[in-house]
C-alpha positions as CSV (number, residue, x, y, z in Angstrom):
1,X,-0.1,-0.1,-0.1
2,X,1.3,3.4,-0.9
3,X,1.4,5.9,2.0
4,X,3.5,8.2,4.0
5,X,4.9,6.1,6.7
6,X,6.8,8.8,8.9
7,X,3.9,9.2,11.4
8,X,5.3,6.0,13.0
9,X,8.8,7.6,13.8
10,X,9.9,9.5,16.7
11,X,12.3,11.9,15.1
12,X,10.9,15.5,15.0
13,X,12.5,16.1,11.6
14,X,10.8,12.9,10.1
15,X,7.6,14.0,11.9
16,X,7.8,17.2,10.2
17,X,7.2,15.5,6.9
18,X,4.4,13.0,8.0
19,X,1.7,15.0,6.3
20,X,3.6,15.4,3.0
21,X,1.8,13.9,-0.1
22,X,5.2,12.1,-0.7
23,X,5.0,8.4,0.1
24,X,8.0,8.6,2.5
25,X,9.7,5.6,4.0
26,X,12.2,5.8,6.9
27,X,15.5,4.2,6.2
28,X,15.5,0.6,7.1
29,X,15.0,-3.0,5.6
30,X,11.4,-2.5,4.6
31,X,12.3,0.6,2.5
32,X,15.2,-1.1,1.0
33,X,13.2,-4.2,0.3
34,X,10.6,-2.1,-1.5
35,X,13.2,-0.8,-3.8
36,X,14.2,-4.3,-4.9
37,X,10.7,-5.3,-5.2
38,X,9.7,-2.7,-7.5
39,X,12.9,-2.1,-9.3
40,X,12.6,1.7,-8.8
41,X,15.6,3.9,-8.0
42,X,15.7,5.3,-4.5
43,X,15.3,9.0,-3.8
44,X,17.1,9.5,-0.6
45,X,16.5,12.9,1.1
46,X,18.5,13.8,4.3
47,X,18.1,16.8,6.5
48,X,17.7,17.8,10.1
49,X,14.9,19.7,12.2
50,X,16.9,22.9,12.5
51,X,17.8,23.1,8.8
52,X,16.5,26.3,7.1
53,X,17.0,25.0,3.4
54,X,15.5,21.9,4.4
55,X,12.3,23.6,5.3
56,X,12.5,25.7,2.0
57,X,12.7,22.6,-0.1
58,X,10.0,20.8,2.0
59,X,7.6,23.7,1.5
60,X,8.4,24.2,-2.3
61,X,8.4,20.5,-3.2
62,X,7.5,17.9,-0.6
63,X,4.3,19.7,0.2
64,X,3.3,20.1,-3.4
65,X,0.9,17.6,-4.8
66,X,2.1,17.6,-8.3
67,X,5.9,17.3,-7.3
68,X,5.0,14.5,-5.0
69,X,3.1,12.7,-7.6
70,X,6.1,12.6,-9.7
71,X,8.3,11.4,-6.8
72,X,5.9,8.6,-5.9
73,X,5.6,7.5,-9.5
74,X,9.1,7.2,-10.2
75,X,10.9,6.6,-6.9
76,X,10.9,4.9,-3.7
77,X,11.3,8.0,-1.5
78,X,13.3,7.7,1.7
79,X,13.7,10.4,4.4
80,X,16.7,10.3,6.8
81,X,17.3,12.5,9.8
82,X,21.0,13.0,9.5
83,X,21.2,13.5,13.2
84,X,19.4,10.1,14.0
85,X,21.6,8.3,11.4
86,X,24.8,10.1,11.0
87,X,26.3,6.8,9.7
88,X,23.9,7.0,6.7
89,X,24.5,10.6,6.2
90,X,28.3,10.1,6.1
91,X,28.2,7.4,3.5
92,X,26.2,9.4,1.1
93,X,27.7,12.8,1.8
94,X,31.1,11.1,1.1
95,X,29.7,9.9,-2.3
96,X,28.4,13.4,-2.9
97,X,31.9,14.8,-2.4
98,X,33.3,12.2,-4.8
99,X,30.9,13.6,-7.5
100,X,32.8,16.9,-7.1
101,X,30.0,18.7,-5.3
102,X,30.4,20.8,-2.0
103,X,27.7,19.0,-0.1
104,X,25.1,20.2,2.6
105,X,21.8,19.9,3.6
106,X,19.1,19.0,2.4
107,X,21.1,16.4,0.6
108,X,19.2,14.8,-2.3
109,X,20.9,11.5,-3.4
110,X,19.8,8.9,-6.1
111,X,20.5,5.4,-5.5
112,X,19.9,2.1,-7.3
113,X,17.8,-0.7,-5.8
114,X,20.8,-2.1,-3.8
115,X,21.2,1.4,-2.1
116,X,24.3,2.3,-4.0
117,X,24.5,6.0,-5.0
118,X,24.8,7.0,-8.6
119,X,24.0,10.7,-8.6
120,X,23.0,13.6,-6.2
121,X,22.9,17.1,-5.1
122,X,21.6,19.3,-2.3
123,X,18.8,21.8,-2.5
124,X,16.8,21.8,-5.9
125,X,14.3,24.6,-6.2
126,X,10.8,24.0,-7.4
127,X,11.5,26.2,-10.5
128,X,14.9,26.9,-12.1
129,X,16.7,29.3,-9.7
130,X,20.3,30.1,-8.6
131,X,21.6,28.2,-11.7
132,X,19.9,25.1,-10.6
133,X,17.5,23.0,-12.6
134,X,13.9,22.5,-11.3
135,X,13.4,19.6,-9.1
136,X,10.9,17.8,-11.2
137,X,13.0,18.2,-14.3
138,X,15.9,16.6,-12.1
139,X,13.5,13.7,-11.2
140,X,12.5,12.9,-14.7
141,X,16.0,13.0,-16.1
142,X,17.5,11.0,-13.5
143,X,14.8,8.2,-13.7
144,X,14.9,8.2,-17.4
145,X,18.8,7.5,-17.4
146,X,18.2,4.9,-14.8
147,X,15.6,3.1,-16.8
148,X,16.8,3.7,-20.4
149,X,20.6,3.8,-19.9
150,X,21.1,1.4,-16.8
151,X,24.8,1.0,-17.9
152,X,25.4,4.6,-16.9
153,X,23.9,4.4,-13.5
154,X,25.7,1.1,-13.0
155,X,29.1,2.6,-13.9
156,X,28.5,5.5,-11.6
157,X,27.3,3.3,-8.7
158,X,30.3,1.1,-9.1
159,X,32.8,3.8,-9.2
160,X,31.3,5.5,-6.2
161,X,31.5,2.1,-4.4
162,X,35.0,1.8,-5.3
163,X,35.7,5.2,-3.9
164,X,33.9,4.6,-0.7
165,X,35.7,1.3,-0.2
166,X,39.1,2.6,-1.2
167,X,42.0,3.5,1.1
168,X,44.6,5.8,-0.8
169,X,48.2,4.7,-0.6
170,X,50.3,6.8,1.8
171,X,52.5,9.2,0.1
172,X,54.4,9.9,3.2
173,X,54.6,8.2,6.6
174,X,57.0,10.5,8.5
175,X,56.2,10.4,12.3
176,X,54.2,13.2,13.8
177,X,56.5,14.7,16.3
178,X,57.0,18.2,18.1
179,X,58.7,19.6,15.3
180,X,55.8,18.9,12.9
181,X,53.2,20.2,15.4
182,X,55.2,23.3,16.3
183,X,55.6,24.3,12.7
184,X,51.9,23.4,11.9
185,X,50.8,25.7,14.9
186,X,52.8,28.6,13.5
187,X,51.5,28.1,9.9
188,X,47.9,28.1,11.1
189,X,48.0,31.6,12.4
190,X,48.2,33.4,9.0
191,X,45.0,31.8,8.1
192,X,43.1,33.5,10.9
193,X,41.4,36.9,10.4
194,X,43.5,39.1,12.4
195,X,40.6,41.6,13.3
196,X,37.5,39.3,13.6
197,X,39.1,36.0,14.2
198,X,37.9,32.7,12.5
199,X,39.3,31.7,9.3
200,X,39.6,34.2,6.9
201,X,36.5,35.0,4.6
202,X,32.9,34.0,5.0
203,X,31.0,32.0,6.2
204,X,32.5,31.4,9.5
205,X,32.2,28.4,11.6
206,X,33.5,27.8,15.1
207,X,35.6,24.9,14.0
208,X,36.6,23.5,17.5
209,X,39.0,20.9,16.2
210,X,41.0,23.5,14.5
211,X,41.1,26.0,17.3
212,X,41.6,23.2,19.9
213,X,44.8,22.2,18.2
214,X,45.8,25.9,17.7
215,X,45.4,26.5,21.4
216,X,47.2,23.1,22.3
217,X,50.1,24.3,20.0
218,X,50.0,27.9,21.6
219,X,50.4,26.5,25.2
220,X,52.9,23.6,24.4
221,X,55.2,25.7,22.1
222,X,54.6,29.0,23.7
223,X,53.4,30.5,20.4
224,X,52.1,34.1,21.2
225,X,50.6,34.4,17.7
226,X,48.5,31.3,18.0
227,X,47.3,32.2,21.4
228,X,46.2,35.7,20.3
229,X,44.5,34.2,17.2
230,X,42.3,32.1,19.4
231,X,41.5,34.8,21.8
232,X,40.6,37.0,19.0
233,X,38.3,34.3,17.5
234,X,36.5,33.9,20.8
235,X,36.3,37.5,21.8
236,X,34.4,38.1,18.4
237,X,32.3,35.1,18.7
238,X,31.3,36.0,22.3
239,X,30.3,39.6,21.4
240,X,28.9,38.9,17.8
241,X,25.5,38.3,16.5
242,X,26.2,34.5,16.4
243,X,25.7,34.7,20.3
244,X,22.1,35.1,21.6
245,X,22.8,38.1,23.9
246,X,19.3,37.8,25.5
247,X,18.9,34.0,26.1
248,X,22.5,32.7,25.9
249,X,23.9,30.0,23.4
250,X,25.8,30.2,20.2
251,X,24.2,29.7,16.6
252,X,25.7,27.1,14.4
253,X,27.7,29.6,12.2
254,X,27.9,33.2,10.9
255,X,27.0,33.8,7.2
256,X,29.4,37.0,7.1
257,X,33.1,37.5,7.9
258,X,32.3,39.5,11.0
259,X,30.3,36.9,13.2
260,X,27.3,39.3,12.8
261,X,24.6,37.5,10.9
262,X,24.1,33.9,12.2
263,X,22.4,31.0,10.6
264,X,20.1,31.1,13.6
265,X,19.7,27.4,14.6
266,X,21.3,26.5,17.9
267,X,22.9,23.0,18.0
268,X,23.9,21.3,21.3
269,X,27.3,20.3,19.9
270,X,28.5,23.7,19.1
271,X,27.6,25.1,22.5
272,X,29.3,22.1,24.2
273,X,32.5,22.7,22.3
274,X,32.6,26.3,22.8
275,X,32.0,25.9,26.5
276,X,34.9,23.6,26.6
277,X,37.3,25.8,24.6
278,X,36.3,28.9,26.5
279,X,36.8,27.2,29.8
280,X,40.3,26.2,28.8
281,X,41.3,29.5,27.6
282,X,39.9,31.2,30.5
283,X,42.3,29.3,32.7
284,X,45.1,31.1,31.0
285,X,43.5,34.5,30.4
286,X,41.0,34.9,33.3
287,X,38.9,36.7,30.8
288,X,35.5,37.8,32.6
289,X,33.8,37.8,29.1
290,X,34.3,34.0,28.7
291,X,33.3,33.3,32.3
292,X,30.1,35.3,31.5
293,X,29.2,33.6,28.4
294,X,29.9,30.2,29.8
295,X,27.5,30.8,32.6
296,X,24.8,32.3,30.4
297,X,25.0,29.5,28.0
298,X,24.8,27.0,30.7
299,X,21.8,28.9,31.9
300,X,20.2,28.7,28.5
301,X,21.1,24.8,28.4
302,X,19.3,24.5,31.8
303,X,16.4,26.5,30.9
304,X,15.7,25.3,27.4
305,X,17.6,22.4,26.4
306,X,16.9,19.5,28.9
307,X,14.6,16.9,27.6
308,X,12.3,14.6,29.6
309,X,14.4,12.7,31.9
310,X,17.5,14.8,32.0
311,X,19.2,14.2,28.7
312,X,20.1,17.2,26.6
313,X,17.9,18.0,23.6
314,X,19.6,18.2,20.1
315,X,18.7,21.7,18.8
316,X,16.5,24.7,18.2
317,X,15.4,25.6,14.9
318,X,16.4,28.6,12.8
319,X,12.8,29.4,11.8
320,X,9.6,30.5,13.4
321,X,6.3,31.4,11.6
322,X,8.2,30.4,8.5
323,X,10.8,33.0,8.7
324,X,14.6,32.5,9.5
325,X,15.5,34.4,12.7
326,X,12.2,35.9,13.3
327,X,12.4,34.9,17.1
328,X,15.7,36.7,17.5
329,X,15.8,40.0,15.7
330,X,14.3,43.3,16.7
331,X,13.4,46.7,15.4
332,X,14.6,49.9,16.8
333,X,10.9,50.9,17.5
334,X,10.3,47.4,19.5
335,X,13.4,47.9,21.7
336,X,12.2,51.6,22.5
337,X,8.9,50.5,23.3
338,X,10.0,48.0,25.7
339,X,12.8,49.9,27.4
340,X,11.7,53.4,27.2
341,X,13.6,56.3,25.6
342,X,16.5,56.6,28.1
343,X,17.2,52.9,28.7
344,X,16.5,52.3,25.1
345,X,19.2,54.8,24.0
346,X,21.7,53.4,26.3
347,X,21.0,49.9,25.2
348,X,21.0,50.7,21.5
349,X,24.3,52.2,21.8
350,X,25.7,49.1,23.4
351,X,24.1,46.5,21.1
352,X,24.1,48.2,17.6
353,X,20.4,49.0,17.5
354,X,19.5,51.5,14.9
355,X,16.5,52.6,12.8
356,X,17.9,51.1,9.6
357,X,19.0,47.9,11.2
358,X,22.0,45.9,10.5
359,X,20.3,42.9,8.6
360,X,17.4,43.1,6.3
361,X,16.1,46.2,7.9
362,X,16.1,44.3,11.2
363,X,18.5,44.5,14.3
364,X,20.7,41.6,15.3
365,X,21.8,42.3,18.8
366,X,25.6,42.4,19.1
367,X,28.5,44.1,20.9
368,X,31.0,43.9,18.2
369,X,31.7,47.6,18.7
370,X,33.6,46.9,21.9
371,X,34.9,43.3,22.6
372,X,35.6,44.0,26.4
373,X,32.9,44.0,28.9
374,X,32.2,47.4,30.7
375,X,32.3,48.1,34.3
376,X,30.4,45.9,36.7
377,X,27.8,48.8,37.3
378,X,27.2,49.1,33.5
379,X,27.0,45.4,32.9
380,X,24.2,45.1,35.8
381,X,22.3,47.9,34.2
382,X,22.6,46.2,30.7
383,X,21.6,42.7,32.3
384,X,18.4,44.3,33.6
385,X,17.6,45.7,30.2
386,X,18.2,42.4,28.6
387,X,15.9,40.8,31.1
388,X,13.1,43.0,30.0
389,X,13.7,42.2,26.4
390,X,14.0,38.6,27.0
391,X,10.5,38.7,28.9
392,X,9.1,40.5,25.8
393,X,10.6,37.8,23.4
394,X,9.3,34.9,25.3
395,X,5.8,36.1,24.1
396,X,6.8,35.4,20.6
397,X,6.2,32.1,18.6
398,X,9.2,30.0,19.5
399,X,11.4,28.2,17.1
400,X,10.9,24.4,16.7
401,X,12.6,22.3,19.5
402,X,14.2,19.0,18.5
403,X,14.2,17.2,21.8
404,X,15.7,14.0,20.7
405,X,18.6,12.9,23.0
406,X,21.8,12.0,20.9
407,X,24.5,10.0,22.9
408,X,27.4,11.6,20.8
409,X,26.3,15.1,21.4
410,X,25.4,14.5,25.1
411,X,28.9,13.2,25.7
412,X,30.3,16.4,24.3
413,X,28.1,18.5,26.6
414,X,28.8,16.2,29.8
415,X,32.5,16.5,29.2
416,X,32.3,20.4,28.9
417,X,30.0,20.7,31.9
418,X,32.3,18.5,34.0
419,X,35.4,20.3,33.6
420,X,33.6,23.9,33.7
421,X,32.1,22.7,37.1
422,X,35.7,22.3,38.5
423,X,37.2,25.3,36.9
424,X,34.4,27.8,38.0
425,X,33.4,25.7,41.3
426,X,29.9,25.4,40.1
427,X,28.5,22.0,41.7
428,X,25.2,22.4,39.8
429,X,26.8,22.1,36.6
430,X,28.4,18.8,37.7
431,X,24.8,17.7,38.7
432,X,23.6,18.6,35.1
433,X,26.4,16.4,33.6
434,X,25.9,13.4,35.8
435,X,22.1,13.4,35.3
436,X,22.6,13.4,31.6
437,X,25.3,10.6,32.0
438,X,22.9,8.6,33.9
439,X,20.0,9.1,31.5
440,X,22.2,7.8,28.5
441,X,23.4,4.6,30.6
442,X,19.9,3.9,31.7
443,X,17.6,4.7,28.8
444,X,20.1,4.3,25.8
445,X,21.8,1.2,26.6
446,X,20.8,-2.5,25.8
447,X,22.9,-5.4,26.8
448,X,26.0,-3.0,27.3
449,X,25.7,-1.5,23.9
450,X,24.7,2.1,23.3
451,X,21.9,3.2,21.0
452,X,22.3,6.5,19.3
453,X,19.0,8.4,19.7
454,X,16.3,8.6,22.2
455,X,12.8,10.4,21.9
456,X,9.3,9.7,23.2
457,X,10.1,6.9,25.4
458,X,12.2,4.9,22.6
459,X,15.9,4.5,22.2
460,X,16.7,3.6,18.5
461,X,19.4,3.8,15.7
462,X,22.7,1.9,16.1
463,X,25.4,3.6,17.9
464,X,28.2,5.1,15.9
465,X,31.9,5.2,17.1
466,X,31.4,8.8,18.2
467,X,28.7,7.9,20.5
468,X,31.1,5.7,22.4
469,X,34.1,8.0,22.0
470,X,32.3,11.1,23.1
471,X,30.5,9.3,26.0
472,X,33.9,7.8,27.2
473,X,35.2,11.3,27.2
474,X,32.3,12.4,29.3
475,X,32.8,9.4,31.7
476,X,36.6,10.4,32.1
477,X,35.8,14.0,32.8
478,X,33.2,13.0,35.3
479,X,35.7,10.7,36.9
480,X,38.3,13.7,37.2
481,X,35.6,15.7,38.8
482,X,34.2,13.1,41.2
483,X,36.7,10.5,41.7
484,X,33.7,8.0,41.5
485,X,35.0,4.6,40.3
486,X,31.8,3.9,38.3
487,X,32.8,6.5,35.7
488,X,36.1,4.9,34.8
489,X,34.6,1.5,35.0
490,X,32.1,2.6,32.4
491,X,34.7,4.2,30.1
492,X,36.7,0.9,30.2
493,X,33.4,-1.0,29.4
494,X,32.7,1.1,26.5
495,X,36.2,1.1,25.1
496,X,35.9,-2.7,25.1
497,X,32.9,-2.6,23.0
498,X,34.5,-0.1,20.6
499,X,37.6,-2.5,20.3
500,X,35.3,-5.5,19.9
501,X,32.8,-4.1,17.3
502,X,34.3,-0.9,15.6
503,X,38.0,-1.5,15.2
504,X,39.4,-2.2,11.7
505,X,42.5,-4.2,12.3
506,X,44.0,-3.4,9.0
507,X,45.3,-0.6,8.9
508,X,43.9,0.5,12.3
509,X,41.3,2.9,13.5
510,X,37.7,2.7,14.4
511,X,34.9,2.5,11.8
512,X,31.9,4.8,12.0
513,X,29.5,1.7,12.0
514,X,29.8,-1.4,14.0
515,X,30.4,-4.7,12.5
516,X,26.9,-5.9,13.2
517,X,25.2,-2.8,11.7
518,X,23.3,-4.3,8.9
519,X,21.8,-1.6,6.9
520,X,25.0,0.3,5.8
521,X,26.5,-0.5,2.3
522,X,30.0,0.3,3.5
523,X,31.9,0.8,6.8
524,X,33.7,4.2,6.6
525,X,36.8,4.8,8.7
526,X,37.1,8.7,8.8
527,X,39.9,10.7,10.3
528,X,38.9,14.1,9.1
529,X,37.4,17.0,11.2
530,X,33.8,17.9,10.9
531,X,31.5,20.2,13.0
532,X,31.9,17.6,15.7
533,X,35.2,16.0,16.7
534,X,36.2,12.8,14.8
535,X,35.8,9.7,16.8
536,X,39.3,8.5,16.0
537,X,40.8,11.9,17.3
538,X,38.7,11.8,20.6
539,X,39.7,8.1,21.1
540,X,43.5,8.9,21.0
541,X,43.0,11.2,23.8
542,X,40.7,8.8,25.7
543,X,43.0,5.9,25.2
544,X,46.1,7.9,26.5
545,X,44.2,8.9,29.5
546,X,43.0,5.3,30.2
547,X,46.7,4.1,29.7
548,X,47.9,6.7,32.2
549,X,45.2,5.9,34.9
550,X,45.1,2.0,34.5
551,X,48.9,1.6,33.8
552,X,47.7,-0.7,31.0
553,X,50.1,-0.7,28.0
554,X,47.3,-2.0,25.6
555,X,45.6,1.5,25.7
556,X,48.7,3.4,24.7
557,X,49.4,0.7,21.9
558,X,46.1,1.3,20.4
559,X,46.4,5.0,20.6
560,X,49.7,4.7,18.7
561,X,48.2,2.4,16.1
562,X,45.3,4.7,15.6
563,X,47.4,7.7,14.9
564,X,49.8,5.6,12.7
565,X,46.9,4.3,10.6
566,X,46.0,7.9,9.6
567,X,49.5,9.3,9.1
568,X,49.3,8.9,5.3
569,X,46.0,10.8,5.3
570,X,47.4,13.4,7.6
571,X,50.5,14.3,5.3
572,X,48.1,14.5,2.4
573,X,45.9,17.2,4.0
574,X,47.3,18.2,7.2
575,X,44.7,20.9,8.1
576,X,41.8,18.6,7.6
577,X,43.2,16.4,10.5
578,X,43.8,18.9,13.4
579,X,41.8,16.7,15.7
580,X,44.1,13.7,15.2
581,X,47.2,16.2,15.5
582,X,45.9,17.4,18.9
583,X,45.8,13.8,19.9
584,X,49.0,13.3,18.9
585,X,50.3,16.0,21.6
586,X,48.7,13.7,24.2
587,X,50.6,10.7,22.8
588,X,54.0,12.7,22.9
589,X,53.4,14.1,26.4
590,X,50.8,12.4,28.3
591,X,50.0,14.4,31.6
592,X,48.4,13.5,34.9
593,X,47.8,16.1,37.5
594,X,46.6,15.1,41.0
595,X,45.9,17.0,44.2
596,X,45.6,14.6,46.9
597,X,43.7,15.8,50.1
598,X,42.3,18.9,48.7
599,X,40.4,19.7,51.7
600,X,43.5,19.7,53.8
601,X,45.8,22.7,54.6
602,X,47.0,24.3,51.3
603,X,44.4,22.6,49.3
604,X,42.6,25.9,48.3
605,X,45.9,27.3,46.9
606,X,46.7,24.2,45.0
607,X,43.3,24.0,43.5
608,X,43.6,27.6,42.5
609,X,46.7,26.7,40.7
610,X,45.1,24.3,38.3
611,X,42.2,26.5,37.9
612,X,44.4,29.3,36.6
613,X,46.8,27.4,34.5
614,X,45.7,26.0,31.0
615,X,46.5,22.2,30.9
616,X,44.8,21.0,27.7
617,X,44.7,17.4,27.4
618,X,45.8,16.8,30.9
619,X,43.9,14.3,33.1
620,X,43.4,16.5,36.3
621,X,42.2,15.3,39.7
622,X,41.4,17.1,43.0
623,X,41.0,14.2,45.5
624,X,40.0,14.4,49.1
625,X,40.9,12.1,51.8
626,X,37.6,10.2,51.6
627,X,38.1,9.3,48.1
628,X,38.5,5.6,47.6
629,X,39.9,4.5,44.3
630,X,41.1,1.3,42.5
631,X,42.8,3.4,39.8
632,X,46.4,2.3,39.9
633,X,47.9,5.7,39.1
634,X,45.8,7.4,41.8
635,X,46.3,4.9,44.7
636,X,49.9,6.1,45.3
637,X,49.1,9.9,45.3
638,X,48.7,10.6,49.0
639,X,48.8,13.8,51.0
640,X,52.1,14.4,53.0
641,X,52.0,15.4,56.6
642,X,48.5,16.2,56.6
643,X,48.9,18.8,53.8
644,X,47.3,18.7,50.3
645,X,50.0,17.6,48.0
646,X,50.3,18.2,44.3
647,X,51.7,15.6,41.9
648,X,52.8,16.5,38.2
649,X,53.1,13.5,36.1
650,X,54.5,13.2,32.5
651,X,54.1,9.7,31.2
652,X,55.3,7.2,33.9
653,X,57.5,10.0,35.6
654,X,56.0,12.0,38.4
655,X,57.4,15.0,40.2
656,X,58.3,15.0,43.8
657,X,55.2,15.5,46.1
658,X,54.5,19.4,46.1
659,X,52.8,21.2,48.9
660,X,53.7,24.9,48.0
661,X,51.3,26.5,45.6
662,X,53.9,28.6,43.7
663,X,56.3,25.6,43.2
664,X,53.4,23.5,42.1
665,X,52.4,26.4,39.5
666,X,56.1,26.5,38.3
667,X,56.4,22.7,37.8
668,X,53.1,22.7,35.8
669,X,54.1,25.6,33.4
670,X,57.3,23.9,32.9
671,X,55.8,20.4,32.4
672,X,53.3,21.4,29.8
673,X,56.1,22.4,27.5
674,X,58.4,19.2,27.9
């Protein structure tokens, strides 16, 4: 029976399309079997709930009866939420790139009845526009080639499958050492906009992996240029329109080169990664701007992004009432009406509010005119005015909320919150992280195996390597923050699952999909950076941490093998693998910092030291005398003479016990460059 089957799904993105006249299937064995039964090609449409251009294509084409009739007649139509099935998205996006296209969403791919891609694109307009053909014309042409010239489709599909399964020969296998990483750090600096930060040009993305590697290099190699480049970038992001100055939280990217005009959707992963990077940079700079933005963003997270049960929701849409950004933008008249003439004028000067606007005759609030915060008194006044505008904004029609809980994105936020809770002494943030962690363990685990997504009482979609890698990272950070044995036990258990089901022995590295995920046509083993960190990059850091804590050599050996497996890829495109390169620093200089007896005499001073020195990549523990641990590397770290005692370890070698805060600080600053 021909019908739209998406009403049976839980994904908010798929449910957005349940009333389309298109006979949509969700990805799965039933849809793939239908393609084999009918002999029709597959039209695969991939998007996500917060995607503006996905909404545009839906309104233009998928809600149109005439277009839907053509789709239903010629294709088996499958709709995929890329956030629910990142493994499927990755396969077909890789194929699209192999066709010479830039990629993006919505992604529109054409597959044969075996789900092999043979052609594709992204957004297609209903009528010819932007130099793109009309969608219906594309549909008819593709189906005609598939039916009348099947050898062409077969040739393309075979070539793309060879590309997906191929592994390019390593042109260079030199070791990644300090010399390489120091040189790379210096060479990254000229790529950064010296005024606005971020990579030069537009659009601008936060690109955590790139800036994490740059900060790692700045600290390890004492590179002032790299340090300033990261600071300039974060300052502009924090004061730009990409930041929601009323409600907190960062949008996904800026369409211009100044961080002024955002693509208004807010994603959990961007906010997690920015919190984490700002926390680390704050330790070195003590920037009140970063401290404020971190607290405001976590306030937004707690207020708007906690799903039922305590997990973190995926995203907020860019659109409301069919318009991108409508919820967030203002007019000069609206601001004056809410605040009155005197306060309105004061606020307008601070936040770039004018009658002509700064985007399509509307105002995107920003403070790019002054990157530093004002005096405490002035900031308090501005906070009161922002609260009035936020109350007014709360009466507007809100953007759509995608409340599905994703294990990988939750892992990123758990890790960020756990570290921030220690640095800023905010126990409530640790509670948020712990609650989300417990949610994933309780609701998204079956027989010791993670599932990727949860919504409406159902956990579904096979876990990817990133689900495990990021949740392991979160578990290790929670272990650092609490000393609780259960967190490291869980990290070890998840690492065992990864090694058993995701490890590719030749040449090494973790595949995106497990060996028992049955509905993927190929198992990719990526090492490149994306908007979210690569699983192999995160796992190198995780494995190094586990090696240091458990004193088991197998973890260090696996981290080494993982990096070596991607060395050829790194040398072919070094800037595309900054996540792996940051992990290489952990392999070169694995650090463990422990304060034993933090509640004893001198503990406050020692804890202040680790809060005020950037130690990126280091495992960092503040243990009290009540902490009971079975972790080998921690058992021997004890307070001396009833004084809080610091230990700084580089690999297997640890410093003498240190009770003096200034001596401890000097040791840490020296060690981070060894």
